[in-house]
N, C-alpha and C positions, 0 to 999 in steps of 0.2 A: 112348480109341478107337481100335480098329486097321482100319484102311480096307480092304476084302473081296471089292467088290461087281464089281469090273470084269472083264471076259471073258476076259483076255490072248490078243487073237487074234495078238499075235506070237508067242505060246508054244504053236500049234497046231500039231504035232497031241496035243502034251499036253495040254492045258485045255479038249480035246473032252469029258473024260469025267472031270476030277480039276480043282478049282477051282483056281487059279495057289496060293495062298499053303499049299497043301497039297500041292505040287509037294517030295521031298526033296530037303535037302545037309545033306551032312553028317554022314546018318544021321538026321535029322531032320526033319519038316516046316518050312518056313521061317516059318510063323506063330509053332510054336514058339518059335522060338529069340529072337522079338518077346514072347511071352509068359513065357518063363523070366529073360529079361534086364527085363522091367516089374516083375517079380515080384520080382525080385531088390534091387530100388529103391523096393519099397514100393506099387506099384501092385497093387491085388487085388480093386480091381474096374474089371471091362473092359466095353465095348462095342463087341460086331465088328456090321457090318450085312454083310449079303450080297444078291448077286439069280444070278449065275448060279450053278447047281449049289451053292446055297445050301444045300442038307438034307445035301448031302456033307460040307459045313464043322460042324453042329451034330451029326452023324452023329459024328465024328469028336472035337469037343473037350466037348461036352455040356455043362454046365452049370459048367466050368472045376475041377472040385474035385480032379481027377486031375493039375491042375497047379498046385492050390496057390491059385487064383482063383477069383473069382465072373464070371461071364458071364452078360450082358444081350443078346439077342440082337436087330437092329433090319431084320430084314427089307425088301426092295425088290420089289415087282413086277420092274421094271424096273429098271436101273443109273441114280442119281440123280445123278452126275457127285460131283467130290468133295466141294463147300458142299453140296449137296443133300440128300445124304447124313449131311453132318453135323444140318442144318436137320433133316431127316427123326426124327433119333436124339437131338432135347434135350429132349425128357422123362424119357429114359432117361439123359443125362448130366448136368441137373440145373441146378442156377443160376453154380457154381461154376467157373471156369479148367478147362480140359481138357488133356489132351495128345492129341494125333491123332498114328498113325505109319502112314505106309500099308502095307499088306500082301506090297507085289513089291518093298519093299527090302530088302536086308541091310545093318545099321549098328553099329558097335562105341560108339552114342551113351551119354555121362550123361545117364541118365532122370534121376537125382536131381538134377543141375543144371537139367534141364527142369524137371522138379517145380517145381524153384526160380524158374522166369522166370515159370512161370504163376501163380504163387504176388502174383506184382507187377505182372498184367493188373489194368485198374478199364473199367467201362463207359463211363466217360467220360473215360479216358486211353492207355493203349498197350493195345491189342487184341488183340494177337497177339505173338509170338515166334517167329524161323523160325532152324533150324538152317539154316547153306550150307554148300554141300562145293568142291572144287576140281572145275572142270570135265573131267567126263568125257568121252573122244574123241568119243563119239555127238552129245553137246550140246556141243558147244566155246563157243559162244557164251552161256553162262549166262543167266540169268533176272534175278536184281536186281541192287543195288550195297550193299553195306555199308562206312557210312562208319567214322572211329574214333571216333565216338560212342558206334557200334553200332545207328545207326537205317538200315534198309531202307531204298532208295527204287530205284521201276521206271524209272530211266532213268540215264545216266551211265555210263562204264566206268573200271575194270575190274569185271566181273560175274563172281557164281560162279552157282553153281547149286543151287536150292531141294535140301534131301533129303529131301521128302515126312515130313518130322519137322516138329511146331511146338505150341506152344501157345496157346490162343487164349481170348478171352472169350465165351459166349457171346451175348451182345448186337453181334458181331459179322454174326449171322447170321439173329436175332428174326427180322428183317425182310423175309425171304427170303417166298418163296412153299412152304408144303407142298408135298411129291410134286409137285416138279418139277426136271426135271434143272438143274443151274446148276453153274457151273464155279466152281473157287476163285479162280484169276489173278484176273478183275477184279475181283474183292473186295478182293484184298488190295492190287491197286496205288489203287483208290480211300483206304483207311485208309493206306495209305503217301501217298498225296498230304495227305493230313491229319498227317501226322508219328507217327501213331499202331500203325509196325510199327517192331521193335524184333528184332534176330539176333544168332546167334555163329555164325561161321565154325570148322566142326568139321573137323580134321586130320587124323583117323584113317581107320579103316575105313569106305567106302561103298560099295555094289556097287548099283546099278538092275539088278535080276536080270528082264533084260524079255526076253529070247532065250533059246532053249536052248544057245545056244553059252556063254555067260554062264554060265547055271545049271551047266551042268557043269563049268565055269573054276572056278566058287567050289566046287563038290563036290567035285571033285579039292582044291583047295587046302587046302578041311576035314578033309578026309579023311587029308589028308599033314599034319597038324597045324599047318598056315601061319594 
């Protein structure tokens, strides 16, 4: 699942007429980088949610055939936050664990490894596997602590930043009310308290493309071949 329902307030005015995942970077839309990497890792069935200017996303990507995938769309009348959006899409995602990617980050993550991590999740065991990255300048305190055994904790130091990429078992979301905005972090913290969240430290490229400045910087780097 690719999360693409955010308004992109910090990206205005760029997002006044274009949904953030469709903003071009390095010669193609940000979301297309994700789709191509997912397809290369064997993911051909995708779910994408949308709210703000969602019709533009559907017009641009269609059913995904041109990119070698099949896209099922999960429209939201208004953005349901991360956990709420996933809950709303459960009928499309099915009963097996799945991978979720934030549509507004750029990352060279190993999606094949993330697929393997998803296969190890269970309804009565580990419920989530998170990809964590070094803290960027705009988020120096980080989010969660990763211990040497691969368990993720909501407290303690040092902390890493949640990348927006993870694998989840549907059981993490089934008790949530549908069509209700719900944030992901509280849900994860509760699962962490039960020892049911694992993770990995990704040391490769990761950029939160959250401002026009970071978008322009990434665009320049990609066009220069970096």
